[in-house]
TILUMMAR-369565 format. One record per residue (C-alpha): chain; z, y, x; residue number from 1. Coordinates in Angstrom, 2 decimals, padded with zeros to 5 digits. Layout:
+------+---------+---------+---------+-----+
! unit !       z !       y !       x ! pos !
+------+---------+---------+---------+-----+
!    A !       Z !       Y !       X ! NUM !
...
+------+---------+---------+---------+-----+
! end
This chain:
+------+---------+---------+---------+-----+
! unit !       z !       y !       x ! pos !
+------+---------+---------+---------+-----+
!    A !  017.54 ! -001.03 !  022.94 !   1 !
!    A !  016.65 ! -002.35 !  026.13 !   2 !
!    A !  013.53 ! -001.46 !  027.75 !   3 !
!    A !  010.99 ! -004.20 !  029.86 !   4 !
!    A !  010.56 ! -001.63 !  033.19 !   5 !
!    A !  007.46 ! -003.88 !  034.48 !   6 !
!    A !  005.77 ! -003.94 !  031.18 !   7 !
!    A !  006.40 ! -000.20 !  030.68 !   8 !
!    A !  005.20 !  000.59 !  034.16 !   9 !
!    A !  001.88 ! -001.85 !  033.46 !  10 !
!    A !  001.80 !  000.17 !  029.48 !  11 !
!    A !  001.21 !  003.03 !  031.81 !  12 !
!    A ! -001.04 !  002.14 !  034.00 !  13 !
!    A ! -003.46 !  000.89 !  031.57 !  14 !
!    A ! -003.52 !  004.41 !  029.81 !  15 !
!    A ! -004.27 !  006.38 !  032.65 !  16 !
!    A ! -006.94 !  004.08 !  033.64 !  17 !
!    A ! -008.57 !  003.72 !  029.76 !  18 !
!    A ! -007.98 !  007.63 !  030.16 !  19 !
!    A ! -010.01 !  008.10 !  033.40 !  20 !
!    A ! -012.78 !  005.98 !  032.11 !  21 !
!    A ! -013.14 !  007.71 !  029.09 !  22 !
!    A ! -012.97 !  011.31 !  030.86 !  23 !
!    A ! -015.64 !  009.62 !  033.69 !  24 !
!    A ! -018.47 !  008.57 !  030.48 !  25 !
!    A ! -017.91 !  012.37 !  029.23 !  26 !
!    A ! -019.15 !  014.05 !  033.00 !  27 !
!    A ! -021.28 !  011.79 !  033.22 !  28 !
!    A ! -019.98 !  010.22 !  036.38 !  29 !
!    A ! -019.35 !  006.51 !  037.19 !  30 !
!    A ! -020.55 !  004.02 !  038.35 !  31 !
!    A ! -024.38 !  003.10 !  036.38 !  32 !
!    A ! -023.41 !  006.44 !  034.22 !  33 !
!    A ! -024.45 !  009.39 !  036.75 !  34 !
!    A ! -026.65 !  011.45 !  034.95 !  35 !
!    A ! -029.07 !  013.27 !  036.91 !  36 !
!    A ! -030.68 !  016.71 !  036.73 !  37 !
!    A ! -034.25 !  017.05 !  035.51 !  38 !
!    A ! -036.46 !  019.72 !  035.80 !  39 !
!    A ! -040.61 !  020.08 !  034.93 !  40 !
!    A ! -043.24 !  020.02 !  036.74 !  41 !
!    A ! -046.85 !  020.76 !  036.15 !  42 !
!    A ! -049.21 !  020.01 !  038.34 !  43 !
!    A ! -052.76 !  022.28 !  037.84 !  44 !
!    A ! -056.18 !  022.14 !  039.57 !  45 !
!    A ! -058.92 !  024.07 !  040.19 !  46 !
!    A ! -062.07 !  024.36 !  042.39 !  47 !
!    A ! -063.65 !  027.29 !  044.64 !  48 !
!    A ! -068.27 !  026.60 !  044.65 !  49 !
!    A ! -070.31 !  024.15 !  046.59 !  50 !
!    A ! -073.06 !  025.85 !  048.52 !  51 !
!    A ! -075.86 !  022.84 !  047.08 !  52 !
!    A ! -078.23 !  023.83 !  044.24 !  53 !
!    A ! -078.68 !  019.92 !  044.10 !  54 !
!    A ! -075.18 !  018.55 !  043.55 !  55 !
!    A ! -073.91 !  019.32 !  039.58 !  56 !
!    A ! -070.28 !  017.49 !  040.01 !  57 !
!    A ! -068.03 !  016.44 !  042.22 !  58 !
!    A ! -065.52 !  013.13 !  040.10 !  59 !
!    A ! -062.86 !  012.21 !  042.35 !  60 !
!    A ! -060.12 !  009.88 !  041.30 !  61 !
!    A ! -056.55 !  010.49 !  041.56 !  62 !
!    A ! -053.93 !  007.23 !  041.36 !  63 !
!    A ! -051.01 !  007.94 !  042.19 !  64 !
!    A ! -049.13 !  011.53 !  043.10 !  65 !
!    A ! -046.26 !  011.12 !  045.06 !  66 !
!    A ! -043.24 !  014.27 !  045.98 !  67 !
!    A ! -041.95 !  013.03 !  049.10 !  68 !
!    A ! -043.03 !  010.34 !  049.19 !  69 !
!    A ! -041.97 !  008.85 !  045.50 !  70 !
!    A ! -044.75 !  008.51 !  043.23 !  71 !
!    A ! -043.93 !  010.18 !  039.48 !  72 !
!    A ! -042.93 !  007.71 !  036.84 !  73 !
!    A ! -046.20 !  007.59 !  034.00 !  74 !
!    A ! -048.52 !  009.03 !  036.06 !  75 !
!    A ! -052.17 !  007.82 !  034.32 !  76 !
!    A ! -054.84 !  006.85 !  037.04 !  77 !
!    A ! -057.53 !  009.89 !  036.03 !  78 !
!    A ! -061.02 !  010.72 !  037.28 !  79 !
!    A ! -062.53 !  014.21 !  036.10 !  80 !
!    A ! -064.92 !  017.09 !  037.69 !  81 !
!    A ! -063.53 !  019.36 !  040.45 !  82 !
!    A ! -066.39 !  021.23 !  038.74 !  83 !
!    A ! -065.38 !  021.71 !  035.88 !  84 !
!    A ! -062.59 !  023.67 !  036.77 !  85 !
!    A ! -063.48 !  027.48 !  038.63 !  86 !
!    A ! -062.88 !  031.14 !  038.18 !  87 !
!    A ! -058.97 !  030.71 !  037.31 !  88 !
!    A ! -060.22 !  027.68 !  034.99 !  89 !
!    A ! -057.40 !  024.78 !  035.86 !  90 !
!    A ! -057.31 !  020.75 !  035.14 !  91 !
!    A ! -053.41 !  020.06 !  034.25 !  92 !
!    A ! -053.21 !  016.54 !  036.50 !  93 !
!    A ! -049.80 !  015.73 !  035.52 !  94 !
!    A ! -046.66 !  017.79 !  033.19 !  95 !
!    A ! -043.49 !  015.59 !  034.35 !  96 !
!    A ! -039.96 !  015.26 !  034.13 !  97 !
!    A ! -038.35 !  015.22 !  037.02 !  98 !
!    A ! -035.57 !  014.97 !  039.33 !  99 !
!    A ! -034.63 !  018.88 !  040.28 ! 100 !
!    A ! -034.13 !  019.62 !  044.22 ! 101 !
!    A ! -037.00 !  021.04 !  046.85 ! 102 !
!    A ! -040.21 !  019.17 !  047.63 ! 103 !
!    A ! -042.10 !  019.72 !  050.70 ! 104 !
!    A ! -044.95 !  017.67 !  050.28 ! 105 !
!    A ! -047.36 !  016.10 !  047.21 ! 106 !
!    A ! -049.70 !  013.41 !  048.02 ! 107 !
!    A ! -052.59 !  012.95 !  046.11 ! 108 !
!    A ! -054.28 !  009.30 !  045.97 ! 109 !
!    A ! -057.91 !  009.00 !  045.13 ! 110 !
!    A ! -058.87 !  005.97 !  044.46 ! 111 !
!    A ! -062.98 !  005.58 !  045.68 ! 112 !
!    A ! -063.91 !  002.73 !  044.24 ! 113 !
!    A ! -063.36 !  002.62 !  041.46 ! 114 !
!    A ! -062.57 !  005.46 !  038.07 ! 115 !
!    A ! -060.39 !  005.68 !  035.50 ! 116 !
!    A ! -062.53 !  003.09 !  032.99 ! 117 !
!    A ! -063.05 !  001.03 !  036.10 ! 118 !
!    A ! -066.91 !  001.51 !  037.36 ! 119 !
!    A ! -068.05 !  002.79 !  040.69 ! 120 !
!    A ! -067.43 !  004.45 !  043.23 ! 121 !
!    A ! -064.14 !  006.69 !  041.72 ! 122 !
!    A ! -064.80 !  009.58 !  043.75 ! 123 !
!    A ! -068.91 !  010.55 !  043.63 ! 124 !
!    A ! -071.18 !  013.14 !  043.68 ! 125 !
!    A ! -073.85 !  013.48 !  040.72 ! 126 !
!    A ! -076.65 !  015.03 !  041.49 ! 127 !
!    A ! -079.10 !  016.83 !  039.44 ! 128 !
!    A ! -081.27 !  014.26 !  039.11 ! 129 !
!    A ! -077.65 !  012.20 !  037.24 ! 130 !
!    A ! -077.48 !  009.52 !  040.38 ! 131 !
!    A ! -074.03 !  008.57 !  041.66 ! 132 !
!    A ! -073.77 !  009.80 !  044.99 ! 133 !
!    A ! -070.03 !  007.59 !  046.26 ! 134 !
!    A ! -068.30 !  010.24 !  048.88 ! 135 !
!    A ! -065.62 !  007.12 !  050.83 ! 136 !
!    A ! -064.14 !  003.65 !  049.71 ! 137 !
!    A ! -060.92 !  003.07 !  049.77 ! 138 !
!    A ! -058.09 !  004.49 !  049.40 ! 139 !
!    A ! -057.96 !  008.60 !  050.43 ! 140 !
!    A ! -053.97 !  009.90 !  051.15 ! 141 !
!    A ! -054.04 !  013.87 !  050.79 ! 142 !
!    A ! -050.96 !  014.92 !  052.05 ! 143 !
!    A ! -050.37 !  018.81 !  051.32 ! 144 !
!    A ! -047.44 !  021.39 !  052.16 ! 145 !
!    A ! -045.88 !  022.51 !  049.05 ! 146 !
!    A ! -042.55 !  023.62 !  049.77 ! 147 !
!    A ! -041.18 !  024.48 !  045.72 ! 148 !
!    A ! -037.76 !  024.38 !  044.44 ! 149 !
!    A ! -037.44 !  021.76 !  041.44 ! 150 !
!    A ! -034.43 !  023.85 !  038.67 ! 151 !
!    A ! -032.32 !  022.13 !  035.98 ! 152 !
!    A ! -033.78 !  022.96 !  032.72 ! 153 !
!    A ! -036.44 !  024.67 !  034.08 ! 154 !
!    A ! -040.55 !  024.37 !  034.66 ! 155 !
!    A ! -042.55 !  025.24 !  037.77 ! 156 !
!    A ! -046.13 !  025.32 !  037.52 ! 157 !
!    A ! -048.33 !  025.00 !  040.95 ! 158 !
!    A ! -052.40 !  024.87 !  041.20 ! 159 !
!    A ! -053.88 !  022.45 !  043.99 ! 160 !
!    A ! -056.97 !  024.42 !  044.94 ! 161 !
!    A ! -059.85 !  022.23 !  045.80 ! 162 !
!    A ! -061.77 !  023.98 !  047.29 ! 163 !
!    A ! -065.42 !  021.61 !  047.19 ! 164 !
!    A ! -067.45 !  024.28 !  050.33 ! 165 !
!    A ! -064.82 !  022.15 !  053.04 ! 166 !
!    A ! -064.03 !  018.86 !  051.26 ! 167 !
!    A ! -067.30 !  017.63 !  051.02 ! 168 !
!    A ! -070.31 !  018.24 !  053.85 ! 169 !
!    A ! -073.66 !  016.06 !  053.80 ! 170 !
!    A ! -073.23 !  012.84 !  055.49 ! 171 !
!    A ! -075.40 !  011.43 !  058.63 ! 172 !
!    A ! -075.30 !  007.99 !  056.90 ! 173 !
!    A ! -077.75 !  005.89 !  056.00 ! 174 !
!    A ! -077.73 !  005.21 !  052.49 ! 175 !
!    A ! -074.76 !  007.82 !  052.12 ! 176 !
!    A ! -076.02 !  011.49 !  051.28 ! 177 !
!    A ! -072.34 !  013.06 !  050.86 ! 178 !
!    A ! -068.83 !  012.51 !  052.11 ! 179 !
!    A ! -065.29 !  013.24 !  052.71 ! 180 !
!    A ! -064.50 !  015.14 !  055.71 ! 181 !
!    A ! -062.24 !  013.95 !  058.24 ! 182 !
!    A ! -058.42 !  013.55 !  056.31 ! 183 !
!    A ! -057.14 !  016.43 !  058.30 ! 184 !
!    A ! -059.95 !  018.68 !  057.17 ! 185 !
!    A ! -059.32 !  017.74 !  053.68 ! 186 !
!    A ! -055.92 !  018.84 !  053.59 ! 187 !
!    A ! -056.41 !  022.09 !  055.25 ! 188 !
!    A ! -059.50 !  022.33 !  052.71 ! 189 !
!    A ! -056.77 !  021.85 !  049.07 ! 190 !
!    A ! -054.25 !  024.96 !  049.15 ! 191 !
!    A ! -051.02 !  024.51 !  047.18 ! 192 !
!    A ! -049.30 !  027.98 !  045.45 ! 193 !
!    A ! -046.77 !  028.81 !  042.70 ! 194 !
!    A ! -049.25 !  029.83 !  039.75 ! 195 !
!    A ! -046.65 !  032.10 !  039.03 ! 196 !
!    A ! -046.72 !  033.69 !  042.10 ! 197 !
!    A ! -049.99 !  034.46 !  042.58 ! 198 !
!    A ! -052.37 !  037.11 !  041.90 ! 199 !
!    A ! -055.85 !  037.70 !  041.36 ! 200 !
!    A ! -059.12 !  039.96 !  042.31 ! 201 !
!    A ! -062.00 !  040.29 !  040.07 ! 202 !
!    A ! -064.73 !  042.90 !  039.98 ! 203 !
!    A ! -068.61 !  043.05 !  040.34 ! 204 !
!    A ! -071.40 !  043.37 !  042.46 ! 205 !
!    A ! -074.23 !  044.47 !  041.93 ! 206 !
!    A ! -077.37 !  043.52 !  044.16 ! 207 !
!    A ! -081.03 !  044.55 !  043.44 ! 208 !
!    A ! -082.35 !  045.03 !  046.69 ! 209 !
!    A ! -081.47 !  041.62 !  048.57 ! 210 !
!    A ! -083.04 !  039.19 !  046.75 ! 211 !
!    A ! -080.20 !  036.67 !  047.43 ! 212 !
!    A ! -080.69 !  033.24 !  045.09 ! 213 !
!    A ! -076.68 !  033.44 !  045.48 ! 214 !
!    A ! -074.18 !  036.01 !  046.34 ! 215 !
!    A ! -070.48 !  034.57 !  047.70 ! 216 !
!    A ! -067.62 !  036.57 !  048.00 ! 217 !
!    A ! -065.21 !  035.31 !  050.36 ! 218 !
!    A ! -061.52 !  035.79 !  050.23 ! 219 !
!    A ! -059.71 !  036.31 !  054.00 ! 220 !
!    A ! -056.33 !  036.75 !  054.92 ! 221 !
!    A ! -056.55 !  040.65 !  056.78 ! 222 !
!    A ! -057.62 !  040.48 !  060.24 ! 223 !
!    A ! -058.43 !  036.91 !  060.62 ! 224 !
!    A ! -062.15 !  037.27 !  059.62 ! 225 !
!    A ! -064.62 !  036.74 !  062.41 ! 226 !
!    A ! -068.31 !  036.18 !  063.28 ! 227 !
!    A ! -067.24 !  032.38 !  064.25 ! 228 !
!    A ! -066.50 !  032.18 !  060.30 ! 229 !
!    A ! -070.53 !  031.98 !  059.90 ! 230 !
!    A ! -071.09 !  029.08 !  062.27 ! 231 !
!    A ! -070.21 !  025.35 !  061.40 ! 232 !
!    A ! -066.65 !  025.07 !  063.00 ! 233 !
!    A ! -064.51 !  021.27 !  063.51 ! 234 !
!    A ! -066.38 !  018.13 !  063.13 ! 235 !
!    A ! -067.15 !  018.68 !  060.42 ! 236 !
!    A ! -069.43 !  021.68 !  061.20 ! 237 !
!    A ! -067.18 !  023.99 !  057.65 ! 238 !
!    A ! -068.41 !  027.40 !  057.41 ! 239 !
!    A ! -066.21 !  030.57 !  056.80 ! 240 !
!    A ! -063.69 !  027.65 !  057.52 ! 241 !
!    A ! -060.85 !  029.93 !  057.36 ! 242 !
!    A ! -061.67 !  031.73 !  053.58 ! 243 !
!    A ! -058.40 !  031.49 !  052.31 ! 244 !
!    A ! -061.22 !  031.12 !  049.01 ! 245 !
!    A ! -064.10 !  032.20 !  047.54 ! 246 !
!    A ! -065.98 !  032.58 !  044.62 ! 247 !
!    A ! -070.17 !  032.94 !  043.54 ! 248 !
!    A ! -071.24 !  036.08 !  041.73 ! 249 !
!    A ! -072.60 !  035.80 !  038.36 ! 250 !
!    A ! -075.96 !  036.65 !  037.08 ! 251 !
!    A ! -074.32 !  039.29 !  035.94 ! 252 !
!    A ! -072.47 !  040.65 !  038.51 ! 253 !
!    A ! -069.37 !  039.61 !  037.49 ! 254 !
!    A ! -066.79 !  037.84 !  040.09 ! 255 !
!    A ! -063.31 !  036.53 !  040.45 ! 256 !
!    A ! -061.03 !  035.81 !  043.12 ! 257 !
!    A ! -057.90 !  033.25 !  041.79 ! 258 !
!    A ! -054.55 !  032.03 !  042.51 ! 259 !
!    A ! -053.63 !  034.37 !  045.94 ! 260 !
!    A ! -050.59 !  034.69 !  047.12 ! 261 !
!    A ! -048.77 !  037.97 !  047.57 ! 262 !
!    A ! -050.56 !  039.74 !  050.32 ! 263 !
!    A ! -053.26 !  041.94 !  051.80 ! 264 !
!    A ! -056.48 !  040.22 !  051.80 ! 265 !
!    A ! -060.02 !  041.70 !  053.09 ! 266 !
!    A ! -063.37 !  040.38 !  051.35 ! 267 !
!    A ! -066.64 !  039.61 !  052.50 ! 268 !
!    A ! -069.83 !  039.32 !  050.41 ! 269 !
!    A ! -072.29 !  037.29 !  051.76 ! 270 !
!    A ! -075.99 !  036.52 !  050.77 ! 271 !
!    A ! -078.28 !  032.97 !  050.28 ! 272 !
!    A ! -081.10 !  031.73 !  049.64 ! 273 !
!    A ! -082.18 !  028.44 !  048.09 ! 274 !
!    A ! -084.59 !  025.82 !  050.65 ! 275 !
!    A ! -086.72 !  023.44 !  049.81 ! 276 !
!    A ! -084.07 !  020.49 !  050.68 ! 277 !
!    A ! -082.55 !  022.51 !  047.23 ! 278 !
!    A ! -079.80 !  023.47 !  049.78 ! 279 !
!    A ! -078.30 !  027.19 !  050.22 ! 280 !
!    A ! -078.62 !  028.68 !  053.50 ! 281 !
!    A ! -076.65 !  031.47 !  054.47 ! 282 !
!    A ! -078.97 !  034.50 !  054.81 ! 283 !
!    A ! -076.75 !  037.18 !  056.00 ! 284 !
!    A ! -073.80 !  039.59 !  055.58 ! 285 !
!    A ! -073.87 !  041.59 !  052.11 ! 286 !
!    A ! -072.97 !  044.82 !  052.67 ! 287 !
!    A ! -071.98 !  046.66 !  050.12 ! 288 !
!    A ! -070.16 !  050.33 !  048.60 ! 289 !
!    A ! -067.31 !  050.12 !  046.69 ! 290 !
!    A ! -067.23 !  052.08 !  043.31 ! 291 !
!    A ! -063.63 !  053.52 !  044.16 ! 292 !
!    A ! -060.98 !  054.01 !  045.84 ! 293 !
!    A ! -060.14 !  050.37 !  047.64 ! 294 !
!    A ! -060.73 !  048.99 !  050.70 ! 295 !
!    A ! -062.38 !  046.16 !  050.95 ! 296 !
!    A ! -061.11 !  046.09 !  053.93 ! 297 !
!    A ! -057.15 !  045.91 !  052.99 ! 298 !
!    A ! -056.90 !  044.81 !  049.11 ! 299 !
!    A ! -053.35 !  044.38 !  049.01 ! 300 !
!    A ! -052.33 !  041.72 !  045.86 ! 301 !
!    A ! -049.42 !  040.66 !  043.98 ! 302 !
!    A ! -047.68 !  038.39 !  041.80 ! 303 !
!    A ! -049.26 !  037.56 !  038.64 ! 304 !
!    A ! -051.34 !  041.26 !  039.58 ! 305 !
!    A ! -054.85 !  041.86 !  038.62 ! 306 !
!    A ! -057.27 !  043.93 !  041.16 ! 307 !
!    A ! -060.02 !  045.44 !  040.17 ! 308 !
!    A ! -063.22 !  045.67 !  042.71 ! 309 !
!    A ! -066.70 !  046.56 !  042.25 ! 310 !
!    A ! -069.47 !  047.58 !  044.55 ! 311 !
!    A ! -073.07 !  048.07 !  044.66 ! 312 !
!    A ! -075.00 !  045.93 !  047.88 ! 313 !
!    A ! -076.59 !  048.64 !  049.73 ! 314 !
+------+---------+---------+---------+-----+
! end
């Protein structure tokens, strides 16, 4: 029996090519067949209180979320009241499957003109009289540092703390009562933390002597508070600009500070009085005695930990 050498070699080449193609398909390789590793990123939003008694709601409309400049696929335009999510409560903004890898920036694109239903405005203050007060026009891009790693088949939750006290100001423009602060101040007024890597400070503040209309607790990184914090800073005249977060003391004395990154903090208690314009004005520092052994000048917070601190105003 005789073999055609060229025919035999050609047949072997075809078999090898078929084997390689099958191997590529099984491994997820090859052009158009690459399987990209995926992880899950959940984005939540919370709020610290605003120092204005005439405000009953602060609505924002998010029309796009970008990670390192790339939009998250499938995100739907969303309008919600930021003030409805305080004291550890959060709004789930997105829960998406994304490519694994390191992400350094997250961009929130706000539609100031129309909300998710097409009604105007898109970002606004709802005052106590039920009137909508537009905050801006056009779109606002807020670029935030996140520095998060998304791993394959793993889920990560980050929380954006939208501190309204730092992000919204009384407007000096004719016909506009409220406005966003400058873009730089706006980006500084929103901090992003990994939820499972944050801790909580909660407690009770009993005040029977100051006659305050409101008491607010401010958390500072240890050593960062100074008396200049009570003065307005920056272009938008922001008080307590360097506070990490803050919380209003409830009528029963309870307060809670959430989503604090691990580290040492100092707590400051301040009294407010309401003026004739329904604005809360700073009344002074509230001096307190701690019921326990914790030093409010050195409060150590760990990941997923809760520290309890009860005080009495003196």
